[in-house]
mmCIF file of the N, C-alpha and C atoms, coordinates in Angstrom:
data_MODEL
# 
_entry.id   MODEL 
# 
loop_
_atom_site.group_PDB 
_atom_site.id 
_atom_site.type_symbol 
_atom_site.label_atom_id 
_atom_site.label_alt_id 
_atom_site.label_comp_id 
_atom_site.label_asym_id 
_atom_site.label_entity_id 
_atom_site.label_seq_id 
_atom_site.pdbx_PDB_ins_code 
_atom_site.Cartn_x 
_atom_site.Cartn_y 
_atom_site.Cartn_z 
_atom_site.occupancy 
_atom_site.B_iso_or_equiv 
_atom_site.pdbx_formal_charge 
_atom_site.auth_seq_id 
_atom_site.auth_comp_id 
_atom_site.auth_asym_id 
_atom_site.auth_atom_id 
_atom_site.pdbx_PDB_model_num 
ATOM 1   N N  . MET A 1 1  ? 3.044   -0.379  -11.895 1.00 0.00 ? 1  MET A N  1 
ATOM 2   C CA . MET A 1 1  ? 3.446   -1.390  -10.942 1.00 0.00 ? 1  MET A CA 1 
ATOM 3   C C  . MET A 1 1  ? 4.730   -0.975  -10.232 1.00 0.00 ? 1  MET A C  1 
ATOM 4   N N  . GLU A 1 2  ? 5.637   -0.340  -10.949 1.00 0.00 ? 2  GLU A N  1 
ATOM 5   C CA . GLU A 1 2  ? 6.889   0.077   -10.324 1.00 0.00 ? 2  GLU A CA 1 
ATOM 6   C C  . GLU A 1 2  ? 6.637   1.100   -9.225  1.00 0.00 ? 2  GLU A C  1 
ATOM 7   N N  . SER A 1 3  ? 5.679   1.988   -9.445  1.00 0.00 ? 3  SER A N  1 
ATOM 8   C CA . SER A 1 3  ? 5.335   2.979   -8.420  1.00 0.00 ? 3  SER A CA 1 
ATOM 9   C C  . SER A 1 3  ? 4.805   2.285   -7.170  1.00 0.00 ? 3  SER A C  1 
ATOM 10  N N  . PHE A 1 4  ? 3.920   1.302   -7.376  1.00 0.00 ? 4  PHE A N  1 
ATOM 11  C CA . PHE A 1 4  ? 3.373   0.550   -6.248  1.00 0.00 ? 4  PHE A CA 1 
ATOM 12  C C  . PHE A 1 4  ? 4.488   -0.136  -5.468  1.00 0.00 ? 4  PHE A C  1 
ATOM 13  N N  . ASN A 1 5  ? 5.386   -0.808  -6.174  1.00 0.00 ? 5  ASN A N  1 
ATOM 14  C CA . ASN A 1 5  ? 6.477   -1.526  -5.503  1.00 0.00 ? 5  ASN A CA 1 
ATOM 15  C C  . ASN A 1 5  ? 7.370   -0.574  -4.718  1.00 0.00 ? 5  ASN A C  1 
ATOM 16  N N  . GLY A 1 6  ? 7.683   0.582   -5.292  1.00 0.00 ? 6  GLY A N  1 
ATOM 17  C CA . GLY A 1 6  ? 8.525   1.556   -4.603  1.00 0.00 ? 6  GLY A CA 1 
ATOM 18  C C  . GLY A 1 6  ? 7.864   2.093   -3.352  1.00 0.00 ? 6  GLY A C  1 
ATOM 19  N N  . LYS A 1 7  ? 6.579   2.407   -3.463  1.00 0.00 ? 7  LYS A N  1 
ATOM 20  C CA . LYS A 1 7  ? 5.853   2.923   -2.296  1.00 0.00 ? 7  LYS A CA 1 
ATOM 21  C C  . LYS A 1 7  ? 5.700   1.840   -1.225  1.00 0.00 ? 7  LYS A C  1 
ATOM 22  N N  . LEU A 1 8  ? 5.425   0.618   -1.653  1.00 0.00 ? 8  LEU A N  1 
ATOM 23  C CA . LEU A 1 8  ? 5.323   -0.493  -0.699  1.00 0.00 ? 8  LEU A CA 1 
ATOM 24  C C  . LEU A 1 8  ? 6.627   -0.643  0.070   1.00 0.00 ? 8  LEU A C  1 
ATOM 25  N N  . ARG A 1 9  ? 7.716   -0.620  -0.646  1.00 0.00 ? 9  ARG A N  1 
ATOM 26  C CA . ARG A 1 9  ? 9.033   -0.762  -0.010  1.00 0.00 ? 9  ARG A CA 1 
ATOM 27  C C  . ARG A 1 9  ? 9.309   0.403   0.943   1.00 0.00 ? 9  ARG A C  1 
ATOM 28  N N  . ASP A 1 10 ? 9.080   1.635   0.481   1.00 0.00 ? 10 ASP A N  1 
ATOM 29  C CA . ASP A 1 10 ? 9.413   2.813   1.278   1.00 0.00 ? 10 ASP A CA 1 
ATOM 30  C C  . ASP A 1 10 ? 8.468   3.030   2.457   1.00 0.00 ? 10 ASP A C  1 
ATOM 31  N N  . LYS A 1 11 ? 7.188   2.815   2.245   1.00 0.00 ? 11 LYS A N  1 
ATOM 32  C CA . LYS A 1 11 ? 6.187   3.151   3.261   1.00 0.00 ? 11 LYS A CA 1 
ATOM 33  C C  . LYS A 1 11 ? 5.880   2.011   4.227   1.00 0.00 ? 11 LYS A C  1 
ATOM 34  N N  . LEU A 1 12 ? 6.147   0.790   3.827   1.00 0.00 ? 12 LEU A N  1 
ATOM 35  C CA . LEU A 1 12 ? 5.790   -0.334  4.694   1.00 0.00 ? 12 LEU A CA 1 
ATOM 36  C C  . LEU A 1 12 ? 6.971   -1.236  5.017   1.00 0.00 ? 12 LEU A C  1 
ATOM 37  N N  . LEU A 1 13 ? 7.572   -1.800  4.006   1.00 0.00 ? 13 LEU A N  1 
ATOM 38  C CA . LEU A 1 13 ? 8.590   -2.832  4.242   1.00 0.00 ? 13 LEU A CA 1 
ATOM 39  C C  . LEU A 1 13 ? 9.823   -2.293  4.962   1.00 0.00 ? 13 LEU A C  1 
ATOM 40  N N  . ALA A 1 14 ? 10.226  -1.073  4.673   1.00 0.00 ? 14 ALA A N  1 
ATOM 41  C CA . ALA A 1 14 ? 11.416  -0.509  5.309   1.00 0.00 ? 14 ALA A CA 1 
ATOM 42  C C  . ALA A 1 14 ? 11.155  -0.094  6.756   1.00 0.00 ? 14 ALA A C  1 
ATOM 43  N N  . ARG A 1 15 ? 9.879   -0.046  7.152   1.00 0.00 ? 15 ARG A N  1 
ATOM 44  C CA . ARG A 1 15 ? 9.533   0.438   8.494   1.00 0.00 ? 15 ARG A CA 1 
ATOM 45  C C  . ARG A 1 15 ? 8.985   -0.631  9.418   1.00 0.00 ? 15 ARG A C  1 
ATOM 46  N N  . GLU A 1 16 ? 8.777   -1.820  8.910   1.00 0.00 ? 16 GLU A N  1 
ATOM 47  C CA . GLU A 1 16 ? 8.184   -2.887  9.711   1.00 0.00 ? 16 GLU A CA 1 
ATOM 48  C C  . GLU A 1 16 ? 9.163   -4.038  9.886   1.00 0.00 ? 16 GLU A C  1 
ATOM 49  N N  . VAL A 1 17 ? 9.042   -4.703  11.014  1.00 0.00 ? 17 VAL A N  1 
ATOM 50  C CA . VAL A 1 17 ? 9.741   -5.964  11.244  1.00 0.00 ? 17 VAL A CA 1 
ATOM 51  C C  . VAL A 1 17 ? 8.641   -6.995  11.468  1.00 0.00 ? 17 VAL A C  1 
ATOM 52  N N  . PHE A 1 18 ? 8.549   -7.934  10.574  1.00 0.00 ? 18 PHE A N  1 
ATOM 53  C CA . PHE A 1 18 ? 7.499   -8.940  10.644  1.00 0.00 ? 18 PHE A CA 1 
ATOM 54  C C  . PHE A 1 18 ? 7.999   -10.131 11.443  1.00 0.00 ? 18 PHE A C  1 
ATOM 55  N N  . ASP A 1 19 ? 7.185   -10.563 12.386  1.00 0.00 ? 19 ASP A N  1 
ATOM 56  C CA . ASP A 1 19 ? 7.555   -11.711 13.216  1.00 0.00 ? 19 ASP A CA 1 
ATOM 57  C C  . ASP A 1 19 ? 7.195   -13.036 12.550  1.00 0.00 ? 19 ASP A C  1 
ATOM 58  N N  . THR A 1 20 ? 6.145   -13.012 11.738  1.00 0.00 ? 20 THR A N  1 
ATOM 59  C CA . THR A 1 20 ? 5.720   -14.235 11.060  1.00 0.00 ? 20 THR A CA 1 
ATOM 60  C C  . THR A 1 20 ? 5.338   -13.920 9.622   1.00 0.00 ? 20 THR A C  1 
ATOM 61  N N  . LEU A 1 21 ? 5.282   -14.939 8.810   1.00 0.00 ? 21 LEU A N  1 
ATOM 62  C CA . LEU A 1 21 ? 4.843   -14.771 7.434   1.00 0.00 ? 21 LEU A CA 1 
ATOM 63  C C  . LEU A 1 21 ? 3.380   -14.339 7.393   1.00 0.00 ? 21 LEU A C  1 
ATOM 64  N N  . LEU A 1 22 ? 2.565   -14.888 8.271   1.00 0.00 ? 22 LEU A N  1 
ATOM 65  C CA . LEU A 1 22 ? 1.152   -14.513 8.327   1.00 0.00 ? 22 LEU A CA 1 
ATOM 66  C C  . LEU A 1 22 ? 1.008   -13.028 8.636   1.00 0.00 ? 22 LEU A C  1 
ATOM 67  N N  . GLU A 1 23 ? 1.762   -12.526 9.599   1.00 0.00 ? 23 GLU A N  1 
ATOM 68  C CA . GLU A 1 23 ? 1.709   -11.104 9.932   1.00 0.00 ? 23 GLU A CA 1 
ATOM 69  C C  . GLU A 1 23 ? 2.084   -10.258 8.714   1.00 0.00 ? 23 GLU A C  1 
ATOM 70  N N  . ALA A 1 24 ? 3.112   -10.652 8.001   1.00 0.00 ? 24 ALA A N  1 
ATOM 71  C CA . ALA A 1 24 ? 3.529   -9.918  6.803   1.00 0.00 ? 24 ALA A CA 1 
ATOM 72  C C  . ALA A 1 24 ? 2.410   -9.915  5.764   1.00 0.00 ? 24 ALA A C  1 
ATOM 73  N N  . LYS A 1 25 ? 1.794   -11.051 5.536   1.00 0.00 ? 25 LYS A N  1 
ATOM 74  C CA . LYS A 1 25 ? 0.715   -11.140 4.550   1.00 0.00 ? 25 LYS A CA 1 
ATOM 75  C C  . LYS A 1 25 ? -0.461  -10.244 4.919   1.00 0.00 ? 25 LYS A C  1 
ATOM 76  N N  . VAL A 1 26 ? -0.837  -10.257 6.189   1.00 0.00 ? 26 VAL A N  1 
ATOM 77  C CA . VAL A 1 26 ? -1.979  -9.456  6.650   1.00 0.00 ? 26 VAL A CA 1 
ATOM 78  C C  . VAL A 1 26 ? -1.677  -7.966  6.511   1.00 0.00 ? 26 VAL A C  1 
ATOM 79  N N  . LEU A 1 27 ? -0.517  -7.535  6.960   1.00 0.00 ? 27 LEU A N  1 
ATOM 80  C CA . LEU A 1 27 ? -0.171  -6.115  6.900   1.00 0.00 ? 27 LEU A CA 1 
ATOM 81  C C  . LEU A 1 27 ? 0.005   -5.625  5.470   1.00 0.00 ? 27 LEU A C  1 
ATOM 82  N N  . ILE A 1 28 ? 0.609   -6.433  4.631   1.00 0.00 ? 28 ILE A N  1 
ATOM 83  C CA . ILE A 1 28 ? 0.788   -6.050  3.228   1.00 0.00 ? 28 ILE A CA 1 
ATOM 84  C C  . ILE A 1 28 ? -0.561  -5.967  2.526   1.00 0.00 ? 28 ILE A C  1 
ATOM 85  N N  . GLU A 1 29 ? -1.454  -6.893  2.768   1.00 0.00 ? 29 GLU A N  1 
ATOM 86  C CA . GLU A 1 29 ? -2.781  -6.852  2.157   1.00 0.00 ? 29 GLU A CA 1 
ATOM 87  C C  . GLU A 1 29 ? -3.563  -5.634  2.634   1.00 0.00 ? 29 GLU A C  1 
ATOM 88  N N  . ARG A 1 30 ? -3.484  -5.316  3.913   1.00 0.00 ? 30 ARG A N  1 
ATOM 89  C CA . ARG A 1 30 ? -4.151  -4.132  4.451   1.00 0.00 ? 30 ARG A CA 1 
ATOM 90  C C  . ARG A 1 30 ? -3.608  -2.872  3.787   1.00 0.00 ? 30 ARG A C  1 
ATOM 91  N N  . TRP A 1 31 ? -2.292  -2.796  3.642   1.00 0.00 ? 31 TRP A N  1 
ATOM 92  C CA . TRP A 1 31 ? -1.665  -1.635  3.012   1.00 0.00 ? 31 TRP A CA 1 
ATOM 93  C C  . TRP A 1 31 ? -2.073  -1.535  1.540   1.00 0.00 ? 31 TRP A C  1 
ATOM 94  N N  . ARG A 1 32 ? -2.127  -2.668  0.847   1.00 0.00 ? 32 ARG A N  1 
ATOM 95  C CA . ARG A 1 32 ? -2.510  -2.694  -0.563  1.00 0.00 ? 32 ARG A CA 1 
ATOM 96  C C  . ARG A 1 32 ? -3.932  -2.167  -0.763  1.00 0.00 ? 32 ARG A C  1 
ATOM 97  N N  . LYS A 1 33 ? -4.842  -2.558  0.122   1.00 0.00 ? 33 LYS A N  1 
ATOM 98  C CA . LYS A 1 33 ? -6.224  -2.092  0.010   1.00 0.00 ? 33 LYS A CA 1 
ATOM 99  C C  . LYS A 1 33 ? -6.306  -0.584  0.192   1.00 0.00 ? 33 LYS A C  1 
ATOM 100 N N  . VAL A 1 34 ? -5.589  -0.058  1.166   1.00 0.00 ? 34 VAL A N  1 
ATOM 101 C CA . VAL A 1 34 ? -5.564  1.396   1.370   1.00 0.00 ? 34 VAL A CA 1 
ATOM 102 C C  . VAL A 1 34 ? -4.959  2.080   0.153   1.00 0.00 ? 34 VAL A C  1 
ATOM 103 N N  . TYR A 1 35 ? -3.860  1.563   -0.343  1.00 0.00 ? 35 TYR A N  1 
ATOM 104 C CA . TYR A 1 35 ? -3.182  2.143   -1.510  1.00 0.00 ? 35 TYR A CA 1 
ATOM 105 C C  . TYR A 1 35 ? -4.111  2.210   -2.714  1.00 0.00 ? 35 TYR A C  1 
ATOM 106 N N  . ASN A 1 36 ? -4.905  1.171   -2.919  1.00 0.00 ? 36 ASN A N  1 
ATOM 107 C CA . ASN A 1 36 ? -5.757  1.094   -4.106  1.00 0.00 ? 36 ASN A CA 1 
ATOM 108 C C  . ASN A 1 36 ? -7.130  1.733   -3.949  1.00 0.00 ? 36 ASN A C  1 
ATOM 109 N N  . THR A 1 37 ? -7.599  1.965   -2.726  1.00 0.00 ? 37 THR A N  1 
ATOM 110 C CA . THR A 1 37 ? -8.969  2.444   -2.563  1.00 0.00 ? 37 THR A CA 1 
ATOM 111 C C  . THR A 1 37 ? -9.114  3.735   -1.767  1.00 0.00 ? 37 THR A C  1 
ATOM 112 N N  . VAL A 1 38 ? -8.206  4.032   -0.869  1.00 0.00 ? 38 VAL A N  1 
ATOM 113 C CA . VAL A 1 38 ? -8.396  5.168   0.035   1.00 0.00 ? 38 VAL A CA 1 
ATOM 114 C C  . VAL A 1 38 ? -7.568  6.380   -0.355  1.00 0.00 ? 38 VAL A C  1 
ATOM 115 N N  . ARG A 1 39 ? -6.357  6.175   -0.814  1.00 0.00 ? 39 ARG A N  1 
ATOM 116 C CA . ARG A 1 39 ? -5.489  7.319   -1.105  1.00 0.00 ? 39 ARG A CA 1 
ATOM 117 C C  . ARG A 1 39 ? -5.871  7.966   -2.434  1.00 0.00 ? 39 ARG A C  1 
ATOM 118 N N  . PRO A 1 40 ? -5.690  9.271   -2.557  1.00 0.00 ? 40 PRO A N  1 
ATOM 119 C CA . PRO A 1 40 ? -5.959  9.952   -3.830  1.00 0.00 ? 40 PRO A CA 1 
ATOM 120 C C  . PRO A 1 40 ? -4.997  9.480   -4.924  1.00 0.00 ? 40 PRO A C  1 
ATOM 121 N N  . HIS A 1 41 ? -5.498  9.375   -6.148  1.00 0.00 ? 41 HIS A N  1 
ATOM 122 C CA . HIS A 1 41 ? -4.697  8.934   -7.283  1.00 0.00 ? 41 HIS A CA 1 
ATOM 123 C C  . HIS A 1 41 ? -4.458  10.099  -8.237  1.00 0.00 ? 41 HIS A C  1 
ATOM 124 N N  . SER A 1 42 ? -3.217  10.288  -8.625  1.00 0.00 ? 42 SER A N  1 
ATOM 125 C CA . SER A 1 42 ? -2.897  11.389  -9.541  1.00 0.00 ? 42 SER A CA 1 
ATOM 126 C C  . SER A 1 42 ? -3.604  11.212  -10.883 1.00 0.00 ? 42 SER A C  1 
ATOM 127 N N  . SER A 1 43 ? -3.765  9.990   -11.338 1.00 0.00 ? 43 SER A N  1 
ATOM 128 C CA . SER A 1 43 ? -4.437  9.750   -12.617 1.00 0.00 ? 43 SER A CA 1 
ATOM 129 C C  . SER A 1 43 ? -5.925  10.097  -12.567 1.00 0.00 ? 43 SER A C  1 
ATOM 130 N N  . LEU A 1 44 ? -6.463  10.233  -11.370 1.00 0.00 ? 44 LEU A N  1 
ATOM 131 C CA . LEU A 1 44 ? -7.876  10.611  -11.185 1.00 0.00 ? 44 LEU A CA 1 
ATOM 132 C C  . LEU A 1 44 ? -7.993  12.050  -10.712 1.00 0.00 ? 44 LEU A C  1 
ATOM 133 N N  . ARG A 1 45 ? -6.988  12.845  -11.015 1.00 0.00 ? 45 ARG A N  1 
ATOM 134 C CA . ARG A 1 45 ? -6.927  14.249  -10.578 1.00 0.00 ? 45 ARG A CA 1 
ATOM 135 C C  . ARG A 1 45 ? -6.978  14.347  -9.059  1.00 0.00 ? 45 ARG A C  1 
ATOM 136 N N  . TYR A 1 46 ? -6.281  13.440  -8.405  1.00 0.00 ? 46 TYR A N  1 
ATOM 137 C CA . TYR A 1 46 ? -6.132  13.376  -6.950  1.00 0.00 ? 46 TYR A CA 1 
ATOM 138 C C  . TYR A 1 46 ? -7.464  13.185  -6.226  1.00 0.00 ? 46 TYR A C  1 
ATOM 139 N N  . ARG A 1 47 ? -8.356  12.464  -6.888  1.00 0.00 ? 47 ARG A N  1 
ATOM 140 C CA . ARG A 1 47 ? -9.607  12.059  -6.229  1.00 0.00 ? 47 ARG A CA 1 
ATOM 141 C C  . ARG A 1 47 ? -9.437  10.633  -5.729  1.00 0.00 ? 47 ARG A C  1 
ATOM 142 N N  . LEU A 1 48 ? -10.339 10.240  -4.864  1.00 0.00 ? 48 LEU A N  1 
ATOM 143 C CA . LEU A 1 48 ? -10.330 8.870   -4.356  1.00 0.00 ? 48 LEU A CA 1 
ATOM 144 C C  . LEU A 1 48 ? -10.964 7.942   -5.373  1.00 0.00 ? 48 LEU A C  1 
ATOM 145 N N  . PRO A 1 49 ? -10.416 6.755   -5.577  1.00 0.00 ? 49 PRO A N  1 
ATOM 146 C CA . PRO A 1 49 ? -10.977 5.818   -6.548  1.00 0.00 ? 49 PRO A CA 1 
ATOM 147 C C  . PRO A 1 49 ? -12.403 5.399   -6.226  1.00 0.00 ? 49 PRO A C  1 
ATOM 148 N N  . ALA A 1 50 ? -12.756 5.343   -4.968  1.00 0.00 ? 50 ALA A N  1 
ATOM 149 C CA . ALA A 1 50 ? -14.082 4.861   -4.565  1.00 0.00 ? 50 ALA A CA 1 
ATOM 150 C C  . ALA A 1 50 ? -15.174 5.882   -4.855  1.00 0.00 ? 50 ALA A C  1 
ATOM 151 N N  . MET A 1 51 ? -14.836 7.097   -5.217  1.00 0.00 ? 51 MET A N  1 
ATOM 152 C CA . MET A 1 51 ? -15.859 8.136   -5.440  1.00 0.00 ? 51 MET A CA 1 
ATOM 153 C C  . MET A 1 51 ? -16.344 8.125   -6.862  1.00 0.00 ? 51 MET A C  1 
# 
């Protein structure tokens, strides 16, 4: 969880300015889905989780 929080902060929150709470929720959820399903995971020998 700490890795996720650090990456969320570094890759998204530090680079975005959210105009509304809804915009923040949508962008964070979109980023979370990519983080959990599209990017390679070191624990899976850098394979995609969906494979």
